[in-house]
N, C-alpha and C positions, 0 to 999 in steps of 0.2 A: 067748134072752130075747125076749119078745114086744115089739112096737112100743110098746104102751101102757106096758109096764114101763120101757122106755128113756126115754120121755117123762117118766114119774114121777121117774125118777132125775135127769134133767136139771133138772126143776123144783126139786129139792132143791139142786142146784148154783146155780140162779138165785137162790134165797132167800138163799144165802150171799153171792153177789156183790152183791145188793141192799143187804146190811148195810154194805158197804164202798164203796159208790158215792161217787166224788169228782167232782162235775160239772165243776169247773174243770179238774182234771187230765185228765179225759176229753176235754174240748175241745182241750187241748194235745196229747194223744196222737193225736187224730183229725187235727189240723192237720199233725202230723209225717208222717202217712200220706196227705197231700194231700186230706184230707176224704173219703176213700173208704169209711171204716167208722166207725160210732159206737163209743165205748168207755165202759165203766163208770168208767174212771179208776182202775183198780187196778194198782199197780205190779207188776212181774214177781215179785219175792220174795214178796209177799203172795199174788198169784194162784197161785203154785206151792205155797205153803203150803195154801191152800184146796183146790186141785185134788188135792194129795197125799192129803189125808184123804178126799176124795170118790172118787178112783180106788181107794183101798184098800178101799172098801166095795163096789166092783163085784166080782162073782164072778170068781175067778181061772181058772175052767175054761170060760169062754165060748168057743164055737166061732167060727170065722172069720166066719160070717154075722152072729152077734150082735155081735161086736166092730165090724164095719163099720156095723151099725145105730147103734151109739153114736156113731161118728165122723160118719156122715152126718147124724144128728140135730143134733149139735153144729154141724156145718158149715152147717146150715140156719138157725141163729140169726143175728141181725144183729150183735150186739156182738162185737168182735174177740177179746175174751178167750176166748170159746167156741172159736174157731178155733185159738187157741194151745193150749188144753186138748186139742183133738182131735189136733193133730199131735204133741204130747208123748206122748199115749196111743199113737198109732199107732207112733211111733218106738221105743217101749219094748217092742213085741211080740217075743217069742222067735220065731225062724225056723220053729218047729214050727207056728205059727199062720198062716204065710204060705202062700198058694196061688198057683199059676201064673195062675189066673183073676183075680188082683188087678189085672192090668194095666188093665182097663177102669175099675175103681174109681179107680185112681191117676190115670188120664187125666182123669176127671171132677173129681177133687179139685183137681188142679193147674190145671184150666181154669176153675174157679169160685172166686169170692171171691179172685181172684189178686192177689198183690202180693209183693214180694221176701221178706218175713218168712216167709210160709207156704211159698212155692214153694221157697226155698233150703233150708229145714229138711227138707221132705219129700224133695226131690230128692237131697240129699247124705246122707240117712239111710235111710229106708225104701226109696226107689227104688234106691239103691246096693246095699242088701242083697238086694233082689228080683233085680236083674240078675246078681248073683253066684250066687244060688241057682238061678235058672232061665235059664241062658245062651242057650238056643235061643229062648225066649220074649222074652228081652231083645233079641236081635238083631232080631226082628220089630218089637218096640216102638220101638226107636231108629230103625229105618228108616221107620216110620210117623210118629213125632213129628218127626223132622228135616225132613220135608217139609210139616209142618202150617203153617197160616197163623196159629197161635196162638203168639205170641212166648214165652210162659211154658213151653210144651212144648219149644220150641227151646232155651231157656236150660237147661232140665232135662237135655237131651242133653249139654250142655257141662259140667255140674257134677256129674252123678251119680257120677263117679269120684273126687270130691275126697278121699275117705277111703280110697282104695285104696293109698295109699303108692307103693311101687315096682311094684305090680301093675297100674298103669294100662295100658290098651290104647292105647298112644301113637299107633299107626297110625290107630285109629278117631278119637281126639281130633284128630289133625292133619287128617283128612278133614273132620271137622265144622267145624273152625276155617277151613279153606280155603273151605268152603261159605258160612259166615257172615261172613267177613272184609269183604265189601262192604256188609254191613248196618250202617247208621249208628245204629240203636237203642242207646241208652245201656246198657240192661241186657244186651244181647248182647255189646257191646264189653267191658263190665266182666267178663262171664262168661268170655270168651276169655282175658283177662288173668289172671283169678283161677285158672282151670284150669291155665294154664301156670306161674304163680307157685307153685302148690302142688306141681306135679310137679317144678319146678326144685329143690325141697328134696332130691330123690332122684336126679335126673339133670340137673344144670345144663348140662352140655355139649350134651346133646340139645336142650334148650329153647333155648339160646343159638344153636345152629346153625339151628334151625327159625325163630326170630324173624328172623334175617338172610335166610334162604332165601325167606321169603314177604314180606319187607320190611314187617313189621308196624309200624303207626304209631299215634300218638295215645294215647288212654286204654288200649287193649289192650296196647300196648307198655310203657307206664309201669307198669302192673300186673304184666305178665309179667316185667319186669326188676328188680323190687324186691330179689330175693335174688341176682341175677347180678353 
């Protein structure tokens, strides 16, 4: 799909969003996100209803490049609803549409228009699937991101295994947690606890032992211990 065709498609989505703009609710939604993004003020159920119809009209046989054009064009819009459509679309892709070279695109996506809503969804879904599909590339990606000065890339390293169940690489997770344990940033401490809490559903003894071993404290410990 050519760039101009993508833009035309998104203009159709824009026309639908404009029909349902709720200025006051949009201000409330923006305030909830610390004023970082403007919103049309469309609640999630209605937005998903609108986007479902719009996504169903996209060609199903788009190649990887065309699919990323759609995501990147949506990501370039100001209103947060577009970013939500983008990650819902991205996370719905079958693995046959994923390429090893998606790593740079994922890095760009997570590093731009970043906040917990988009980062958490992409990291725990598309990134998680990507790392399972391309383990060699994933190893290089995590090694790069874990030493980045971008906090959202760091957080993604901690939570990309959230849906791995009992298949979590716990040695990797422990290594990441030890690295970030001294970091006081709320979103890092929350991610440490979240990752351990999720894994504790499958291996509570290992999590309990690790929490004691590293003397985990504060928010991270409270989150990690919820199921213990």
